[in-house]
N, C-alpha and C positions, 0 to 999 in steps of 0.2 A: 344699259349693260347687257352684254350678250347672254343668251340663255339657251337651253335646249329643252325639248319636251318629248318624252317617249309616250307612245300610245298607252292610255290607261294610267298615267302617272301625273302627279302635280308638276308644274313647271319648277325647275331648280335653277338658281342663279349660277353663272359660270365662273364666278370668283368666290369659291366656297370659303366660308369662315370657320367651318368645323374641320378639325384635324382629328381623324380617327386613329387612336393609338393601337397599333398592331402588337399587343402584348401577348404574343403566342410563344410557346416554348420551341417551336420548330417551324421551318418554312412551309411545310405541306398545308397545315391548317391556315396559316396566314395567307398564302397564295390562293387557296380555295375560297377564303373569305373575300378577298379583293376581287375575285372573278365575278362576284355578285354586285359590285359597285361600279359607279360611273365617275370619271375624273371631275365632272362638273358638280357632283354632289358633295365632295369632300376632298381634302388633302389627307395624306397618310403619314403617320409617325412610326419610324423604325427606331426602337430603343435598344438598350443593352442586351436584353434577353434574346431577341431575335438575331441581332447582329453577332453576338458571341456564338450562338448555336449554328448559324448558317453563313456568316461572313457577308461580304458585299454583294454577292450574286442576287439575292432577293431585291436589294436596292436597285440594281441595274434593271432587273425585270420590271419592277414597279414604275421606274422612270420611263422605260420603253413603252409601258402601257399608257402613258400620258398623264399619270398622276403627279401632282406636286408632292415631293417627299421632304419631310422634316426629319433630318438625321439627328436624333436626340441622344448623343453620347456624352454630353456634358464634359467636354475636355477640361482638365485641370491638372497642369503639370508645369515644368519649367518652360519658358517662352519658346525655345527652339523646338521642343518636342510637340507642343501644341500647334505651332506654326506648320510643322510638317504634317500633322494629322489633319489640319484644316485644308492644307493643299491637296492631300489625297482625297478628302471628302468632296472638295470642289470638283475634282476630276470625275467623280461619280455622277455628276449632273444633278445633285440635290438642289432643292428650292431653298432650303433653310437648314442651318446647323447651329449648335450652341456650345458655349464654353461657360465655365463658372466665373462670375464676376469676382468672386473672392480670390481668384488666381492673381489678381492685381493688374496694375496699369501696364507694365512691360509685357505681360503675357497677352493681354487683350490687344495691345498695339501690334504685336507680332502676328497674332491671329488675323487681324483685319488686313494687314499688309500682305500676308500669304494668300488670303482669299482673293484680293484684288489682283495681285500679280499672276496667280495661277489662272484666273479667269481670262485675263488679258492675253496671256501666252497661249491659252487653249482656244481663244476666239469664241468664248461663251459668255453668257451673262453671269455676273457674280451672284452667288446665292446670298440670301439674307444671313447675316451673322448676328446672333442675339446672345445675351448673357443671362444665366440663371441668377436670380437675386436670393430669395429665401424660399427653400423648398416648401411646398404646400403641406407637407407632412409635419412641419415644425410649428410650435407655438412659442409664446414668450418664455415659458419655463424652459423649453428646450434651448432657446438662445442663451438664457442665463447660464445653463449648464456648460456651454462651450465658451463662456466668457464674453458674451455680447449682452450688454445691459439694456440696449435700446429695444423698443417695441418692434414687432415684425414690420409694421408700416415704415417706421423710421429707418430700419436697416435696409429694407427693400428700396426705399427712396435714395438712400446714400449710395448703394451699389448701382442703382439705375443711372444716377447722375455720373458716376464714374465711368460706366459703360458708354454713355452718350459722349462723354469727353474723350473717349478713346476711338470715336468714330464708328461704334457699332450701330446696327440698325434698330435695335430694340432689346427687350428683355422678356424673360419668363418671370411672371409674378402671379400672386394670387389675385383674383378679380376683386377681392375685398380691398386690396391696396391700390387697385387700378385708378380710382378717381384722383388720389393724391399724385400718382405718377403722371397721369394725363395732364393735370393742371401744371405740374412743374416742367414737363418735357415737351408739351405741345402735341399737335395732331399728327405730325409726321413720324413720330417715334412709335415703333410697333410694340404692342403689348400682347403677349401670348399667355393665355391663362389656363393652366390645368386645374384640377380640383373642382371640375364641373360635375354637378350631380342634379338629377331631375327631382322635382318636388316630391317629397315622400320617400326618396330612395335612401339607402344606407350610405354612410360616408366612407366605408372600407378603411384604408389606412391614411386617409387625408384628415388634416386638422382644421383647415380653413377652406370651406366649400361654399358654393353658390350655384344658383340655377343658371341655365343658358341665357334667359332673358335678362336677369339681373346683371350678369357679366357684361352683356352688350350695353345695357343701360349705364354701366359703370365705366365704359370707355374701352373695353377689350376689343382688339382687332380680330384675334383668332382664339378659338376655344378648343383645347385639347380634351377629347372625351374618349375614354377607353371602354371600361367594363359596362357602363350604362348602355352602350350600343352593342359591343361585341358579345356580351352575355345576355342580351335581351332575347325574349322568346321569338321576336320578329325584328331583327336588327335593321332591316331596310325600312320598315315602318317607323321604327324609333328615330332613325336618321332623318326621314322625311318630316316627321313631326317637329324635330328640333330645328330643321331648316326653316320650316314654316313659322315657328315661333320667333326665330331670329329676323326673318323678313318682316314680321309684324312689328318688330321693335325698331326698325330702321326706316 
């Protein structure tokens, strides 16, 4: 696998499995932060907070810098609206985007078709389209409160199978549920896992958390990590240590 090495640094693989969440209130801090990073060390996630405050321009800037961008807007609406949003996101040149699997079959089919069609018309590679299963902030009691009697694992598996049947490339799920999803859906289906916390760290607003090494061991393809890196006293050292731990697990 290709890699790069900068003087005085550890070698970093060029197909990064860490996705750093840019959960900043505005673009200035986010862009200042990414200026300290290298595209080979991590992908970057742009979520609702940054996108609503700054619009698509930071995404274009980050893509132009050579980073893989996961546009995490979790589209969930009627099929036509979601299809149009996915088409627009495809034209931004993002590497990956997501919808809510609970939006249903028709919505996901429309989203997948829009991504493929727009990429073909634009002469670009189609981004990965993945579906959110059960938010990592939810537990079994939360599911019961909204009328879902299944466990988080059973619900995540049901929604993941639905997404796979609609031609999506993978899902967002807790790494706690990743082993069951990997067994059911095979090695080619992407599992993107938020709720990653370092050993001994606080869980913040997450309900189902796991360490980076355990997530990889459970079958996760990509790890979404925000505050444990962005709020660390030395974010670059933290990212380096996480990458080294992942390499040791693979």
